[in-house]
N, C-alpha and C positions, 0 to 999 in steps of 0.2 A: 530405514531412515535415510537412504542415500541422497535423496533430493535435498534434504535440509543441510547436509554436509557440503553441498555445492556453494554455500555461502563463502567458503574459503577461496574458491576460484574468483568469485565476483569481487571480493575484497582485494584480491591481488591484481585485478584488472583496473589499475588506477587511472589510466588515460583513455582507454577505449572500452568502456563498460557496455556500450551498445553491442559491440562486436561479441563480447563475452556472453551477453544475454541471448543474442541471436544464435550463437553456436549451441548454447544449451537447448534452446527451443527446437533447433534442427535435430539435435541428438535425440530429443524426446518425441520428435515427430508431432509437435504441436503447431497447427496452422497459425500464422501470424502475419501481420502487415507492419512494415516500418513506414510510418507516416512522416515524411520529411518536409520541412519548410524552413524559410529563412526569416529571422526576426532580429532587427537592430544589427544587421550585418553578421549574425551568428547562425550557423546551421543548427536547427533543432530537430529532434527525432522522438516522437512517441512510438511506442511499440504496442500494437493492439492485437489481442488474441480474441477474435470474434466469438460472440455467444450464439446461443440458439435463437431462431426466429421468434418473433412475438414480443411480449412484454419482457424486457431484459433487466436482469439484476447484475450490477457491475461491481467490481472491486478495482480500486485505483491505488497505485503506489508510485511514488516518483523514483526515478533511477539516477537523477543528476546529483552532483555533489558540489560542495564549496571548496573543500580542501583535498586535492588529489594526493597529498602526502599522508592522509589518514586512511585507515582501513574502511572508514565509514560503515562500520559493521551494523550498528543499530539504526543509523540514519543514512541510508534507508535500505541497505543491502538485504537485511533480514526480511523486510517487507516485500521486496522484489521476489526473493526465493519463496516466501510463503504464498504470495499470489500465484506463482507458477505451480506450487504444490497443490493449491486449491483447484486450479484448472485441471490438474490430473485427476482429482477426486470428484469434481463437479464440472464436467466438460461444457455444460450449458451456460456457465457463467462467462460474462464478458470481462476480460482483464485488460486494463489500460495501464501501461507503465509510462508515466509522463516524464517529459523533460521540462526543465526550467521552473520547477517548483521553488527552487532556491532563489530564483530571480523574480518572484512575484506570481507564480502560478501560470507561467506561459503555456505549458502543455495542457493544463486543465482548462485554460481559456480556449485553446484550439478545440479540445474535445467537446467542451460545452457548446461551442458554436456549431460543430458538426452534429451534435445531438439535436440542435434546433432544426436541422434539415432531415433528420431521421436516418443519417448515414449509418449509424450502428444499431438501428432499431429504436423502439420506444423504451426509454429508460424508466424502469419502475423506481429504482433507487440505486445509490452508489455508496459503497462503504470504502472510506479512505484509510489505508493502513499507514501508520507512522510508528517508528521505533518498536517493532514487534519482535525483537530478539530476546527479550527476557520478560518473565511474568506469567506466562502460561494462561491459566484461567482467570487470573486477576487483572482487571483492566478498567480504564476510564474511557469515557467518550466526551467529545467537545460539547459543552452545554448549549452553544449557540445553534447547533443543528439538531438538537435532541428532541424537539417538540413535534416532529412530523411522524409519519407512519413508520419510517425506519427506526427512529428512536423508540417508538412504542413497541415495535417488534423485538428489539434488543431487550427492552425492559421485561417483556413477557417471558423471555427465555433465561436471562442471566442477571444475577446481582452485579451491580457495577456502580462506579461513581461518575457524576457529571461535573465537569471541571472546565473553567475557562482556560483555553490552551493557546499556544502560539499559532501564528499563521500556518495554514496548510491548504492543500488543494480543495478540500471540501468547501472552503469559503468561496472560492471562485465558482465551483459547480452550483452552489446555491444561488449565486447571482444569475445563473442561466436557468433557473427554475427547476433544478434537479434536487430531489430529496437526498441530501448527502450528509453523512456523519463521519467524523474522524474517530478512529478507535486506536487506543494505545495501551497494550499490556505493560504492567510494571510489577516488579517483585514487591512483596510486603515486608515492611520493617517489623521488628519485634513488638512495637506498640500497635501493630495492625494497620498503620497507614501505608499507602502506596509510596514507594521510594522514587521520588522524582529526580534524583541526582543524575539520571541518565540524560536529562535535558541539558544539563551543564556540560556534558561531554560532547555534545553535537558540534561538528565542524572542527574538532581538535584531534590530535593524535591519540587522546585518551579514548576515543570511540573505536576501540580495538576489537579484534576478533575474540580476544580473551575475555571480554566483558559480556558476551552473549552466550546463550546455551542452546544448542540444537534441539535438545529434548524439550525445552520451553517453546521453541518454534513449532515443533511437532504438536505439542499439547494445545497451543493456541490455535493452530490451523485446523487440526482435526477435532478438537474439543469445543471450539467457539465458532470459527468460520464455517465449517461444514454444516453444523446444525442451523446456523443463521441462514445459509443459502439453500438448505434443504426444505425450509418451511417459510411461511410468510408471503 
């Protein structure tokens, strides 16, 4: 489980998270591109781990944060690490670690525009990871994007809930004609409902490393993501 434990490094990299992610990718010998541009006077960087040629299935997770004083463990460090872990297990997957999600989906906008020119291949669908540090096999997906082929694919493989969720990169990707769904594992409460309290910890010091579980990260990645990308 070493890759999942690397979330501690990313949580500690409070001011230069891109440098931390790139170092990890170099260590793991994963080919990647740092796509840099300037928007509103701010340098932005998407990190793209190219997929196999042909019809590409993508996983998207934002790496930017609102509060550098927080660990930002669940939002969205866990998803970055899980996306990299998926790449190790399914090298054909296109992984896009976006910048500017917290500013309205700027990185997703750039990626969507690039997809329109075929820069990263023909995108079959894109699964957007949010808050994937706890919950394992129990998850919800955003109901607004759940009616396309990807939503149907998820439904064929796993029980889940469809919920109206806060803004995320999948909203922007759908505007570019990409079949995109956001997925968010959450632990279950004693009454069987999914515990959405993690949403309230986003952007605060309460989103700490102590609130996530690397075993849940592994279970979600290997028990949910790998089967989703292995079929469909």
